[in-house]
gemmi code that builds the backbone of each chain (N, CA, C; Angstrom):
import gemmi

chains = {
    "A": [
        ("UNK", (157.467, 63.546, -21.838), (158.043, 62.174, -21.712), (156.799, 61.618, -21.382)),
        ("UNK", (155.835, 61.482, -21.229), (155.010, 60.333, -20.711), (154.530, 59.766, -22.218)),
        ("UNK", (154.285, 60.819, -23.191), (154.415, 60.427, -24.699), (155.390, 59.680, -24.799)),
        ("UNK", (156.313, 59.746, -24.978), (157.359, 58.958, -25.089), (157.934, 58.040, -24.876)),
        ("UNK", (157.759, 57.681, -23.775), (157.795, 56.555, -23.044), (157.274, 55.341, -23.734)),
        ("UNK", (155.756, 56.594, -23.329), (154.891, 54.924, -24.062), (155.264, 54.635, -25.311)),
        ("UNK", (155.663, 55.670, -26.397), (156.091, 55.007, -27.410), (157.161, 53.894, -27.377)),
        ("UNK", (158.295, 54.622, -26.451), (159.499, 53.708, -26.563), (159.336, 52.097, -26.328)),
        ("UNK", (158.082, 52.297, -24.615), (158.446, 50.979, -23.752), (157.168, 49.918, -24.847)),
        ("UNK", (156.417, 50.425, -25.836), (155.755, 49.426, -25.996), (156.137, 48.907, -27.983)),
        ("UNK", (157.452, 49.906, -28.701), (157.874, 49.746, -29.915), (159.103, 48.417, -29.464)),
        ("UNK", (159.019, 48.940, -28.097), (160.659, 47.480, -28.244), (160.029, 46.915, -27.868)),
        ("UNK", (158.836, 46.609, -27.005), (158.881, 45.326, -27.037), (158.089, 44.308, -27.759)),
        ("UNK", (157.607, 45.098, -28.895), (156.998, 45.229, -30.587), (158.461, 44.479, -31.001)),
        ("UNK", (159.378, 45.264, -31.011), (160.620, 44.800, -31.916), (160.971, 43.303, -31.602)),
        ("UNK", (161.409, 43.330, -30.091), (161.606, 41.913, -29.516), (160.933, 40.677, -30.024)),
        ("UNK", (159.659, 40.897, -30.618), (158.907, 39.713, -30.654), (159.114, 39.446, -32.215)),
        ("UNK", (159.876, 40.932, -32.699), (159.557, 41.028, -34.485), (160.979, 40.066, -34.420)),
        ("UNK", (162.117, 40.662, -33.283), (163.732, 39.989, -34.046), (163.387, 38.222, -33.663)),
        ("UNK", (162.692, 37.966, -32.474), (162.344, 36.651, -32.081), (161.573, 35.781, -33.068)),
        ("UNK", (160.773, 36.253, -33.938), (159.300, 36.052, -35.298), (160.494, 35.521, -36.255)),
        ("UNK", (161.642, 36.921, -36.835), (162.178, 36.793, -38.091), (163.591, 35.665, -37.812)),
        ("UNK", (163.872, 35.373, -36.597), (165.278, 34.386, -36.686), (164.445, 33.341, -35.877)),
        ("UNK", (163.798, 32.721, -35.620), (163.287, 31.694, -35.419), (162.406, 30.708, -36.274)),
        ("UNK", (162.151, 29.729, -36.003), (160.891, 29.161, -36.615), (159.508, 29.660, -36.032)),
        ("UNK", (159.346, 30.096, -34.719), (158.215, 29.782, -33.771), (157.122, 30.857, -34.694)),
        ("UNK", (155.965, 30.576, -35.155), (154.844, 31.532, -35.253), (154.592, 32.549, -34.471)),
        ("UNK", (153.797, 33.139, -35.081), (152.843, 34.240, -33.802), (152.304, 34.089, -33.070)),
        ("UNK", (151.479, 32.601, -32.912), (150.796, 32.012, -31.561), (151.392, 32.108, -30.497)),
        ("UNK", (152.931, 31.216, -30.966), (153.860, 30.852, -29.840), (154.587, 31.923, -29.266)),
        ("UNK", (155.176, 32.925, -29.815), (155.477, 34.334, -29.940), (154.120, 35.133, -28.536)),
        ("UNK", (152.834, 35.047, -28.690), (152.075, 35.588, -27.863), (152.107, 35.229, -26.630)),
        ("UNK", (152.284, 33.699, -26.793), (151.975, 32.896, -25.418), (153.292, 32.930, -24.481)),
        ("UNK", (154.436, 32.998, -25.683), (155.454, 33.308, -24.801), (155.504, 34.604, -24.072)),
        ("UNK", (155.206, 35.808, -24.699), (154.982, 36.883, -24.087), (154.452, 36.680, -22.978)),
        ("UNK", (153.417, 35.680, -22.497), (152.120, 36.106, -21.588), (153.122, 35.516, -20.483)),
        ("UNK", (153.697, 34.473, -20.451), (154.508, 33.740, -19.818), (155.364, 34.441, -19.039)),
        ("UNK", (156.411, 34.988, -20.481), (157.427, 36.043, -19.813), (156.741, 37.095, -19.008)),
        ("UNK", (155.724, 37.341, -19.272), (155.158, 38.869, -18.519), (154.552, 38.274, -17.253)),
        ("UNK", (154.339, 37.097, -16.505), (153.856, 36.509, -15.566), (155.193, 36.229, -14.505)),
        ("UNK", (156.632, 35.909, -15.105), (157.820, 36.222, -15.027), (158.273, 37.220, -14.465)),
        ("UNK", (158.245, 38.124, -15.642), (158.959, 39.264, -14.930), (158.647, 39.593, -14.181)),
        ("UNK", (156.565, 39.633, -13.826), (155.955, 39.947, -12.545), (156.840, 39.326, -11.225)),
        ("UNK", (156.676, 38.119, -11.254), (157.501, 37.151, -10.721), (158.715, 37.614, -9.875)),
        ("UNK", (160.106, 38.099, -10.598), (160.954, 38.800, -10.225), (161.114, 39.856, -9.747)),
        ("UNK", (159.463, 40.959, -10.186), (159.770, 42.105, -9.393), (160.136, 43.095, -10.372)),
        ("UNK", (160.163, 42.376, -11.661), (160.871, 43.401, -12.779), (159.755, 43.979, -13.288)),
        ("UNK", (158.868, 43.916, -12.785), (157.723, 44.261, -14.260), (157.043, 45.905, -13.524)),
        ("UNK", (156.905, 46.101, -12.309), (157.044, 47.049, -11.713), (157.875, 48.225, -12.081)),
        ("UNK", (159.180, 47.733, -12.647), (159.796, 48.344, -13.311), (159.196, 49.069, -14.015)),
        ("UNK", (158.819, 48.627, -15.343), (158.244, 48.830, -16.563), (156.770, 49.612, -16.306)),
        ("UNK", (156.182, 49.139, -14.798), (155.268, 50.335, -15.053), (155.531, 51.932, -14.706)),
        ("UNK", (156.911, 51.474, -13.654), (157.051, 53.113, -13.296), (157.870, 53.755, -14.454)),
        ("UNK", (158.301, 52.849, -15.467), (157.844, 53.312, -16.993), (157.137, 54.464, -17.270)),
        ("UNK", (156.362, 53.277, -17.993), (155.366, 54.108, -18.640), (154.235, 53.065, -17.599)),
        ("UNK", (153.116, 53.276, -17.077), (151.803, 53.203, -16.590), (150.725, 52.161, -17.820)),
        ("UNK", (150.360, 53.195, -18.850), (149.804, 53.171, -19.765), (150.083, 52.079, -20.374)),
        ("UNK", (151.379, 52.921, -20.782), (152.451, 51.783, -22.130), (152.337, 50.323, -21.793)),
        ("UNK", (152.669, 49.684, -20.063), (152.962, 48.728, -19.261), (152.334, 47.737, -19.424)),
        ("UNK", (150.543, 48.877, -19.732), (149.578, 47.450, -20.079), (148.891, 47.290, -21.158)),
        ("UNK", (149.618, 48.033, -22.339), (148.854, 46.909, -23.323), (149.943, 46.214, -24.148)),
        ("UNK", (150.905, 45.843, -24.266), (151.441, 44.778, -24.614), (151.064, 43.601, -23.719)),
        ("UNK", (151.026, 42.420, -24.697), (150.123, 41.055, -24.092), (150.724, 40.784, -23.286)),
        ("UNK", (151.852, 40.962, -22.400), (152.900, 41.141, -21.565), (151.949, 41.334, -20.302)),
        ("UNK", (151.168, 42.288, -20.536), (150.571, 42.882, -18.950), (149.830, 41.456, -18.627)),
        ("UNK", (148.742, 40.601, -19.981), (148.004, 39.872, -18.630), (149.294, 38.656, -18.139)),
        ("UNK", (149.956, 38.419, -18.118), (150.892, 37.882, -17.419), (151.055, 38.558, -15.852)),
        ("UNK", (151.137, 39.678, -15.954), (151.998, 40.158, -15.093), (150.284, 40.246, -13.828)),
        ("UNK", (149.072, 40.881, -14.764), (147.940, 40.923, -13.812), (147.580, 40.002, -13.414)),
        ("UNK", (147.512, 38.535, -14.804), (147.091, 36.924, -13.906), (147.649, 37.028, -12.684)),
        ("UNK", (148.877, 37.051, -12.365), (150.080, 36.383, -11.252), (150.025, 37.718, -9.972)),
        ("UNK", (149.517, 38.840, -10.196), (149.210, 40.060, -9.595), (147.832, 39.288, -8.529)),
        ("UNK", (146.847, 38.895, -9.078), (145.375, 38.983, -8.885), (145.726, 37.639, -7.920)),
        ("UNK", (146.233, 36.513, -8.807), (146.388, 35.201, -7.978), (146.925, 35.183, -6.685)),
        ("UNK", (148.228, 35.892, -6.715), (149.199, 35.923, -5.209), (148.364, 36.404, -4.682)),
        ("UNK", (147.374, 37.919, -5.098), (146.852, 38.085, -3.948), (145.040, 37.567, -3.182)),
        ("UNK", (145.045, 36.963, -4.427), (143.248, 35.996, -3.834), (143.829, 35.167, -2.944)),
        ("UNK", (145.078, 34.651, -3.140), (145.728, 33.615, -1.658), (146.214, 34.113, -0.909)),
        ("UNK", (146.126, 35.108, -0.882), (146.972, 35.951, 0.608), (145.373, 36.131, 1.446)),
        ("UNK", (144.102, 36.172, 0.582), (143.324, 36.677, 1.118), (142.355, 35.679, 1.440)),
        ("UNK", (142.655, 34.849, 0.882), (141.311, 33.202, 0.792), (142.168, 31.591, 0.400)),
        ("UNK", (143.454, 31.961, 0.830), (144.171, 30.587, 0.690), (143.966, 29.986, -0.890)),
        ("UNK", (144.333, 28.755, -1.333), (144.216, 28.191, -2.435), (142.735, 28.450, -3.462)),
        ("UNK", (141.775, 28.659, -2.300), (140.268, 28.980, -3.565), (140.392, 30.125, -3.779)),
        ("UNK", (141.016, 31.085, -2.758), (141.179, 32.945, -3.597), (141.739, 32.657, -4.585)),
        ("UNK", (143.419, 31.933, -4.580), (144.077, 31.837, -6.093), (143.151, 31.819, -6.838)),
        ("UNK", (142.300, 30.588, -6.805), (141.130, 30.860, -8.273), (140.372, 31.611, -8.600)),
        ("UNK", (139.475, 31.964, -7.292), (138.443, 33.144, -7.905), (139.241, 34.025, -7.965)),
        ("UNK", (140.188, 34.352, -7.824), (140.441, 35.954, -7.822), (141.008, 36.168, -9.093)),
        ("UNK", (141.927, 34.555, -9.992), (143.100, 35.433, -10.751), (142.576, 36.276, -11.835)),
        ("UNK", (141.350, 35.619, -12.366), (140.906, 36.402, -13.539), (140.492, 37.989, -12.902)),
        ("UNK", (140.441, 37.748, -12.393), (139.927, 39.461, -11.596), (140.061, 41.075, -12.259)),
        ("UNK", (141.398, 41.036, -12.111), (141.630, 42.569, -12.714), (142.024, 42.516, -14.572)),
        ("UNK", (142.136, 41.128, -14.943), (141.685, 40.833, -15.933), (141.061, 40.383, -17.066)),
        ("UNK", (139.473, 40.596, -16.101), (138.196, 40.529, -16.713), (137.539, 41.400, -17.443)),
        ("UNK", (138.218, 42.628, -17.521), (137.849, 43.810, -18.576), (138.173, 43.513, -20.220)),
        ("UNK", (139.513, 42.894, -20.294), (139.992, 43.055, -21.804), (139.661, 41.666, -21.809)),
        ("UNK", (139.351, 40.477, -21.040), (139.048, 39.007, -21.804), (137.908, 38.861, -22.025)),
        ("UNK", (136.474, 39.519, -21.277), (135.233, 39.408, -21.539), (134.655, 40.597, -22.642)),
        ("UNK", (135.449, 41.609, -22.687), (135.394, 42.990, -23.791), (135.673, 42.003, -25.319)),
        ("UNK", (136.826, 41.461, -25.247), (137.504, 41.198, -26.197), (136.196, 39.996, -26.567)),
        ("UNK", (135.930, 38.718, -25.988), (135.313, 38.025, -26.465), (133.636, 38.349, -27.094)),
        ("UNK", (133.003, 39.456, -26.097), (131.908, 39.528, -26.564), (132.076, 40.900, -27.910)),
        ("UNK", (132.868, 41.261, -27.982), (133.301, 42.066, -29.263), (133.437, 41.370, -30.419)),
        ("UNK", (134.087, 40.493, -30.179), (134.238, 39.754, -31.411), (132.842, 39.021, -32.085)),
        ("UNK", (132.451, 38.385, -30.865), (131.155, 37.820, -31.131), (129.615, 38.883, -31.584)),
        ("UNK", (130.112, 40.086, -31.306), (128.469, 40.731, -32.239), (130.015, 41.725, -33.381)),
        ("UNK", (130.950, 41.436, -33.807), (131.390, 41.953, -35.114), (131.706, 41.371, -36.194)),
        ("UNK", (131.581, 39.822, -35.255), (131.063, 38.814, -36.448), (130.067, 38.049, -36.743)),
        ("UNK", (129.108, 38.437, -36.083), (127.477, 38.421, -36.526), (127.249, 39.736, -37.672)),
        ("UNK", (128.096, 40.476, -37.460), (127.750, 41.288, -38.808), (128.333, 41.490, -39.827)),
        ("UNK", (130.248, 40.957, -39.804), (130.816, 40.681, -40.927), (130.782, 39.342, -41.649)),
        ("UNK", (131.371, 39.619, -43.018), (131.298, 37.821, -43.285), (132.987, 38.084, -44.227)),
        ("UNK", (133.393, 36.585, -43.501), (134.707, 36.533, -44.348), (135.071, 37.384, -45.730)),
        ("UNK", (136.155, 37.555, -46.011), (136.639, 37.576, -46.785), (136.877, 37.079, -47.683)),
        ("UNK", (137.228, 36.998, -49.313), (137.112, 35.555, -50.340), (138.246, 35.769, -50.456)),
    ],
    "B": [
        ("UNK", (172.283, 16.621, -60.347), (172.168, 18.115, -59.570), (172.835, 17.450, -58.072)),
        ("UNK", (174.413, 18.025, -57.972), (174.553, 17.347, -56.343), (174.029, 18.659, -55.396)),
        ("UNK", (174.013, 18.198, -54.402), (173.646, 19.204, -52.939), (173.646, 20.502, -52.720)),
        ("UNK", (174.853, 20.834, -52.879), (175.050, 21.760, -52.958), (174.634, 23.242, -53.923)),
        ("UNK", (174.862, 22.270, -55.183), (173.935, 23.184, -56.398), (172.564, 23.421, -56.087)),
        ("UNK", (171.670, 22.485, -55.571), (170.023, 22.444, -55.250), (170.362, 23.690, -54.150)),
        ("UNK", (171.269, 23.793, -53.232), (171.428, 24.197, -51.815), (171.005, 26.002, -52.647)),
        ("UNK", (171.973, 26.252, -53.640), (171.932, 27.632, -54.250), (171.057, 27.713, -54.900)),
        ("UNK", (170.102, 26.869, -55.039), (168.955, 27.513, -56.109), (167.869, 27.370, -55.288)),
        ("UNK", (167.649, 26.936, -53.713), (166.783, 26.637, -53.364), (166.979, 28.034, -52.706)),
        ("UNK", (168.677, 29.054, -52.523), (168.609, 30.046, -51.587), (168.194, 31.051, -52.403)),
        ("UNK", (168.372, 30.631, -54.033), (168.065, 31.939, -54.803), (166.564, 32.549, -54.779)),
        ("UNK", (165.869, 31.595, -54.805), (164.452, 31.446, -54.991), (163.518, 31.829, -53.386)),
        ("UNK", (164.575, 31.692, -52.555), (163.648, 32.141, -51.130), (163.366, 33.410, -51.049)),
        ("UNK", (162.286, 33.978, -50.756), (161.821, 35.227, -50.299), (162.934, 35.505, -49.636)),
        ("UNK", (163.963, 36.615, -50.045), (164.713, 37.434, -49.063), (164.063, 38.135, -48.103)),
        ("UNK", (163.775, 38.513, -46.723), (162.952, 39.390, -45.929), (163.841, 39.617, -45.420)),
        ("UNK", (163.758, 41.546, -45.231), (164.085, 42.097, -44.970), (164.330, 42.481, -43.040)),
        ("UNK", (165.193, 41.456, -42.606), (165.161, 41.741, -41.524), (164.847, 43.170, -40.186)),
        ("UNK", (166.038, 43.761, -40.987), (166.612, 45.258, -40.297), (164.931, 46.397, -40.517)),
        ("UNK", (164.526, 45.771, -41.296), (163.172, 46.369, -42.318), (161.764, 46.043, -41.115)),
        ("UNK", (161.956, 45.170, -41.161), (160.608, 44.037, -40.196), (160.635, 45.102, -39.002)),
        ("UNK", (162.238, 44.956, -38.305), (162.440, 44.721, -36.754), (161.754, 46.303, -37.091)),
        ("UNK", (162.052, 47.537, -37.960), (161.886, 49.126, -37.839), (160.538, 49.018, -38.193)),
        ("UNK", (159.908, 48.501, -38.779), (158.202, 48.787, -38.539), (157.570, 48.074, -37.233)),
        ("UNK", (157.780, 47.288, -36.916), (157.070, 46.561, -35.765), (157.245, 48.063, -34.537)),
        ("UNK", (158.488, 48.070, -34.839), (158.948, 49.275, -33.347), (158.431, 50.440, -33.440)),
        ("UNK", (157.748, 50.900, -34.886), (157.127, 52.310, -35.309), (155.492, 51.506, -34.604)),
        ("UNK", (154.974, 50.878, -35.748), (153.609, 50.312, -35.235), (153.923, 50.104, -34.015)),
        ("UNK", (153.998, 49.258, -33.267), (153.957, 48.963, -31.373), (154.288, 50.542, -31.229)),
        ("UNK", (155.088, 51.422, -31.270), (155.193, 53.067, -30.657), (153.812, 53.452, -30.887)),
        ("UNK", (153.468, 53.187, -32.155), (152.280, 54.741, -32.408), (151.130, 53.805, -31.502)),
        ("UNK", (150.504, 52.801, -31.359), (149.843, 52.355, -31.017), (149.935, 52.413, -29.129)),
        ("UNK", (151.027, 52.536, -28.788), (151.255, 53.144, -27.376), (151.346, 54.634, -26.994)),
        ("UNK", (151.266, 55.205, -28.104), (151.472, 56.898, -28.170), (149.798, 57.352, -28.309)),
        ("UNK", (148.913, 56.041, -28.862), (147.728, 56.359, -28.798), (147.091, 55.815, -28.094)),
        ("UNK", (147.521, 54.909, -27.118), (146.846, 54.319, -26.280), (147.242, 56.171, -24.807)),
        ("UNK", (148.539, 56.139, -25.000), (148.578, 57.200, -23.912), (147.505, 58.204, -24.014)),
        ("UNK", (147.066, 58.799, -25.330), (146.320, 59.659, -25.865), (145.130, 59.701, -25.046)),
        ("UNK", (144.563, 58.405, -25.589), (142.671, 58.761, -24.841), (143.216, 58.241, -23.573)),
        ("UNK", (144.162, 57.886, -22.738), (144.241, 57.252, -21.666), (144.552, 58.583, -20.765)),
        ("UNK", (145.599, 59.675, -20.897), (145.443, 60.918, -20.944), (143.973, 61.873, -20.692)),
        ("UNK", (143.523, 61.862, -21.824), (141.889, 62.116, -22.238), (140.797, 61.677, -20.764)),
        ("UNK", (141.076, 60.310, -20.873), (140.228, 59.994, -19.489), (140.891, 60.314, -18.468)),
        ("UNK", (141.783, 60.279, -17.572), (142.061, 61.248, -16.862), (142.079, 62.773, -16.937)),
        ("UNK", (142.179, 63.413, -17.986), (141.365, 64.980, -17.693), (140.336, 64.951, -17.072)),
        ("UNK", (139.507, 63.892, -17.703), (138.028, 63.772, -16.921), (137.467, 63.731, -16.168)),
        ("UNK", (138.837, 63.365, -15.048), (139.010, 63.453, -14.018), (137.917, 61.853, -13.428)),
        ("UNK", (139.106, 60.158, -14.608), (138.559, 59.039, -14.396), (139.230, 58.517, -13.475)),
        ("UNK", (139.336, 57.736, -12.927), (140.223, 56.956, -11.777), (140.821, 56.132, -12.633)),
        ("UNK", (142.295, 56.095, -12.382), (143.082, 55.676, -13.259), (142.774, 54.370, -13.473)),
        ("UNK", (142.758, 53.005, -12.688), (141.996, 51.789, -12.999), (141.507, 52.018, -14.274)),
        ("UNK", (139.954, 52.432, -14.376), (138.721, 52.721, -14.850), (139.607, 52.895, -16.566)),
        ("UNK", (139.918, 54.259, -16.099), (141.147, 54.692, -17.902), (141.128, 53.496, -18.050)),
        ("UNK", (142.415, 53.040, -17.398), (143.162, 51.925, -18.575), (142.344, 51.066, -18.984)),
        ("UNK", (141.486, 50.531, -18.441), (140.265, 49.519, -18.675), (139.769, 50.055, -20.278)),
        ("UNK", (139.163, 51.471, -19.476), (138.480, 52.076, -21.135), (139.585, 52.447, -22.160)),
        ("UNK", (140.658, 52.473, -21.897), (141.509, 52.423, -22.742), (141.846, 51.268, -23.529)),
        ("UNK", (141.780, 50.157, -23.082), (142.141, 48.596, -23.325), (140.717, 48.727, -24.246)),
        ("UNK", (139.925, 48.878, -23.693), (138.365, 48.186, -24.930), (138.485, 49.082, -25.649)),
        ("UNK", (139.024, 50.538, -25.709), (138.714, 51.071, -26.628), (139.538, 50.784, -28.367)),
        ("UNK", (140.756, 50.468, -27.584), (141.528, 49.820, -28.239), (141.465, 47.937, -28.781)),
        ("UNK", (140.491, 47.212, -28.445), (140.243, 46.016, -28.915), (138.730, 46.443, -29.849)),
        ("UNK", (137.858, 47.152, -29.026), (136.867, 47.649, -30.575), (137.437, 47.765, -31.759)),
        ("UNK", (138.433, 48.853, -31.864), (139.127, 49.194, -32.818), (139.664, 48.253, -33.414)),
        ("UNK", (140.305, 47.285, -33.058), (140.932, 46.094, -33.649), (140.146, 45.272, -34.334)),
        ("UNK", (138.936, 45.032, -33.426), (137.802, 43.863, -34.326), (137.444, 44.742, -35.533)),
        ("UNK", (136.726, 45.693, -35.063), (136.425, 46.596, -36.031), (136.554, 46.457, -37.467)),
        ("UNK", (138.440, 47.061, -37.209), (138.962, 47.022, -38.458), (139.140, 45.602, -38.791)),
        ("UNK", (139.170, 44.383, -38.319), (139.545, 42.504, -38.695), (138.082, 42.832, -39.479)),
        ("UNK", (137.329, 43.198, -38.747), (135.775, 43.395, -39.610), (135.659, 43.315, -40.762)),
        ("UNK", (136.139, 44.657, -40.711), (136.577, 45.269, -42.149), (137.278, 44.920, -43.057)),
        ("UNK", (138.441, 44.267, -42.961), (139.296, 43.504, -43.190), (140.255, 44.247, -43.774)),
        ("UNK", (140.416, 44.954, -43.345), (142.109, 46.190, -43.412), (143.019, 45.320, -42.519)),
        ("UNK", (142.840, 44.793, -41.490), (143.754, 44.064, -40.350), (144.560, 43.045, -40.694)),
        ("UNK", (144.358, 42.911, -41.737), (145.198, 41.768, -42.261), (146.160, 42.394, -43.510)),
        ("UNK", (146.030, 43.392, -43.676), (146.809, 44.280, -44.646), (147.705, 44.652, -43.858)),
        ("UNK", (147.211, 45.902, -42.576), (148.185, 45.575, -41.449), (149.371, 44.804, -40.925)),
        ("UNK", (148.661, 43.506, -40.509), (149.561, 42.224, -39.832), (150.338, 42.084, -40.603)),
        ("UNK", (150.127, 41.882, -42.183), (151.744, 41.717, -42.993), (152.739, 42.365, -43.116)),
        ("UNK", (152.077, 43.677, -42.826), (152.881, 45.113, -42.962), (153.709, 44.720, -42.200)),
        ("UNK", (152.921, 45.062, -40.908), (153.615, 45.401, -39.330), (154.107, 43.955, -38.730)),
        ("UNK", (153.296, 43.347, -38.822), (153.552, 41.463, -37.970), (153.605, 42.301, -36.419)),
        ("UNK", (154.838, 41.604, -35.656), (154.472, 41.960, -34.383), (154.018, 43.151, -33.649)),
        ("UNK", (154.357, 44.415, -34.629), (153.974, 45.623, -34.112), (152.817, 45.799, -33.598)),
        ("UNK", (151.639, 44.641, -34.090), (149.870, 44.574, -33.719), (149.473, 43.698, -33.717)),
        ("UNK", (150.836, 42.525, -33.426), (150.335, 41.036, -32.558), (150.675, 41.418, -31.642)),
        ("UNK", (151.495, 41.695, -30.580), (152.186, 42.015, -29.084), (151.095, 42.391, -28.920)),
        ("UNK", (150.830, 43.869, -28.524), (150.022, 44.708, -28.454), (148.535, 43.752, -28.121)),
        ("UNK", (147.884, 44.364, -27.226), (146.002, 43.785, -26.891), (145.499, 43.702, -28.597)),
        ("UNK", (145.750, 44.591, -28.953), (145.184, 44.355, -30.415), (145.383, 43.235, -31.394)),
        ("UNK", (146.104, 42.310, -31.434), (146.510, 40.943, -31.352), (145.718, 39.928, -30.758)),
        ("UNK", (145.354, 40.336, -30.093), (144.300, 39.252, -28.961), (143.293, 39.503, -29.597)),
        ("UNK", (142.143, 40.543, -29.576), (141.275, 40.954, -29.920), (141.328, 40.560, -31.940)),
        ("UNK", (142.256, 41.017, -32.358), (142.380, 40.714, -33.643), (141.927, 39.201, -34.260)),
        ("UNK", (142.774, 38.183, -33.188), (142.745, 36.723, -33.184), (141.492, 36.019, -33.106)),
        ("UNK", (140.212, 36.376, -32.105), (139.287, 35.671, -31.603), (138.227, 36.284, -32.948)),
        ("UNK", (138.116, 37.787, -33.457), (137.388, 38.425, -34.560), (137.529, 37.865, -35.625)),
        ("UNK", (138.932, 37.406, -35.672), (138.981, 36.708, -37.357), (138.592, 35.244, -37.225)),
        ("UNK", (139.275, 34.910, -36.404), (139.189, 32.887, -36.004), (136.639, 32.723, -35.959)),
        ("UNK", (136.146, 34.052, -35.296), (134.849, 33.885, -35.447), (134.479, 34.039, -36.534)),
        ("UNK", (135.203, 34.857, -37.528), (134.524, 35.205, -38.855), (134.585, 34.020, -40.247)),
        ("UNK", (135.704, 33.592, -39.734), (135.932, 32.843, -40.831), (135.338, 31.577, -40.442)),
        ("UNK", (135.477, 31.199, -38.871), (134.739, 29.831, -39.149), (133.368, 30.090, -38.834)),
        ("UNK", (132.184, 31.454, -39.065), (130.975, 31.231, -38.884), (130.174, 30.435, -39.825)),
        ("UNK", (130.610, 30.290, -41.227), (129.964, 29.625, -42.211), (129.358, 27.982, -41.715)),
        ("UNK", (130.415, 27.384, -40.627), (130.363, 26.205, -39.901), (128.973, 26.242, -39.220)),
        ("UNK", (128.529, 27.030, -38.675), (127.193, 27.099, -38.199), (127.705, 27.582, -36.528)),
        ("UNK", (126.546, 28.046, -35.981), (126.831, 29.324, -34.424), (127.418, 28.220, -33.343)),
        ("UNK", (127.389, 27.116, -33.369), (128.254, 25.992, -32.549), (129.532, 25.332, -32.672)),
        ("UNK", (129.254, 25.046, -33.694), (130.341, 23.844, -33.723), (131.045, 24.893, -35.584)),
        ("UNK", (130.952, 25.814, -35.559), (131.528, 26.568, -36.304), (132.714, 27.896, -35.142)),
        ("UNK", (131.603, 28.907, -35.334), (131.934, 29.803, -34.390), (132.774, 29.401, -32.897)),
        ("UNK", (131.175, 29.005, -32.180), (131.677, 29.182, -30.898), (133.165, 28.206, -30.849)),
        ("UNK", (132.965, 26.753, -31.191), (133.940, 26.368, -31.183), (135.632, 26.365, -31.379)),
        ("UNK", (135.388, 27.261, -32.389), (136.842, 27.841, -33.115), (137.599, 28.927, -32.191)),
        ("UNK", (136.481, 30.286, -31.789), (136.836, 31.368, -31.415), (138.285, 31.628, -30.402)),
        ("UNK", (138.157, 30.574, -30.231), (139.430, 30.659, -29.127), (140.475, 29.915, -29.396)),
        ("UNK", (140.699, 29.372, -30.770), (141.506, 28.717, -31.404), (142.871, 29.097, -31.054)),
        ("UNK", (142.906, 30.819, -31.211), (144.399, 31.127, -31.137), (144.679, 32.213, -30.161)),
        ("UNK", (143.090, 32.521, -29.554), (143.516, 32.975, -28.293), (143.929, 32.003, -26.882)),
        ("UNK", (143.193, 31.417, -26.630), (142.775, 29.843, -26.165), (144.506, 29.958, -25.107)),
        ("UNK", (145.304, 29.793, -26.413), (146.675, 29.208, -26.415), (147.248, 30.282, -24.920)),
        ("UNK", (146.797, 32.110, -25.426), (147.304, 32.637, -24.582), (146.660, 32.893, -23.334)),
        ("UNK", (145.468, 32.661, -23.106), (144.984, 32.573, -21.906), (145.265, 30.768, -21.150)),
        ("UNK", (145.795, 30.134, -21.551), (145.771, 28.905, -21.185), (146.685, 29.187, -20.356)),
        ("UNK", (148.430, 29.308, -21.058), (149.316, 29.812, -20.878), (149.452, 30.531, -19.919)),
        ("UNK", (149.151, 31.974, -19.865), (148.898, 32.774, -18.267), (148.892, 32.123, -17.692)),
        ("UNK", (147.561, 31.494, -17.222), (146.888, 31.114, -16.322), (148.130, 29.963, -15.576)),
        ("UNK", (148.191, 29.195, -16.834), (149.410, 28.172, -16.237), (150.904, 28.230, -15.180)),
        ("UNK", (151.029, 29.521, -16.097), (152.373, 30.018, -15.349), (151.996, 31.139, -14.235)),
        ("UNK", (150.822, 31.464, -14.468), (150.808, 32.222, -12.849), (150.348, 31.591, -12.161)),
        ("UNK", (149.461, 30.894, -12.145), (149.256, 29.769, -11.144), (150.511, 29.020, -10.454)),
        ("UNK", (151.496, 28.660, -11.340), (152.684, 28.060, -11.185), (153.493, 28.602, -10.359)),
        ("UNK", (154.058, 30.228, -10.960), (154.782, 31.238, -10.039), (154.240, 31.662, -8.650)),
        ("UNK", (153.078, 31.859, -8.708), (152.231, 32.202, -7.354), (152.366, 31.041, -6.265)),
        ("UNK", (152.301, 29.928, -6.605), (152.468, 28.896, -5.601), (154.184, 28.871, -5.357)),
        ("UNK", (155.055, 28.924, -6.544), (156.087, 29.391, -5.939), (156.349, 30.252, -4.743)),
        ("UNK", (156.145, 31.518, -5.392), (155.900, 32.704, -4.472), (155.891, 32.317, -3.275)),
        ("UNK", (154.742, 32.027, -2.858), (153.512, 30.864, -1.973), (154.905, 30.593, -1.020)),
        ("UNK", (155.070, 29.421, -1.411), (156.371, 28.197, -0.879), (157.513, 29.134, -0.484)),
        ("UNK", (158.222, 30.449, -1.674), (159.513, 30.701, -0.702), (158.948, 31.752, 0.232)),
        ("UNK", (157.841, 32.533, 0.218), (157.922, 33.497, 1.624), (157.625, 32.648, 2.582)),
        ("UNK", (157.231, 31.870, 2.807), (156.948, 30.260, 3.417), (155.266, 30.384, 3.780)),
    ],
}
model = gemmi.Model(1)
for chain_id, residues in chains.items():
    chain = gemmi.Chain(chain_id)
    for i, (resn, *xyz) in enumerate(residues, 1):
        res = gemmi.Residue()
        res.name, res.seqid = resn, gemmi.SeqId(i, " ")
        for name, pos in zip(("N", "CA", "C"), xyz):
            atom = gemmi.Atom()
            atom.name, atom.element = name, gemmi.Element(name[0])
            atom.pos, atom.b_iso = gemmi.Position(*pos), 0.0
            res.add_atom(atom)
        chain.add_residue(res)
    model.add_chain(chain)
structure = gemmi.Structure()
structure.add_model(model)
structure.setup_entities()
């Protein structure tokens, strides 16, 4: 069940993105931005926790989890240190994803050339 | 040639993308990434790694894999076939950073690579942070 849930959750979210992409004039850039905002919105409405219940790891793979984590960290920061806590804590939980992608992207781009 | 004739000709030569097939491919490829990450996560958990650390490790492995595949040039063919199946997961974020960095490397380290690495991924960060900020403020006001 653990593996099936992870498969279904990521698969269905990707399929929703694909259906939006095929039936509108939006580009993949639009889709990812919209999905991050939707993630934050779902988290705001308390629905993202339901997805986490279905599959803990599956819910943290789609780009939507970015919005969810940003929102939760911002709120937690506000409760700890008021408005400055909101700013200082917002990126805390997503830091692993952001900084590792930036550093890895930089290192890879040093070693590889663009294909013609 | 009148308008309806012209429309018919345009329709004839527009590539007919099979939407059902695309959705199926996205579902399967997204699902496989989910399955893969679940296996990596389970591997970390079985080695007594804490669950938040295990999640981060899984994400870093996926990011490393997709950046490496982008560098080797395989990723673009995957994106063409599976589209959202690999754009929606975190692999798409890593791919957008790496591909922009590689494509613009020739314009120099600062004006090329540095300036354009966030060309696509920047909007994800921007709108994620803006919406998180606005929603957090609304939540705080609602709770008094």
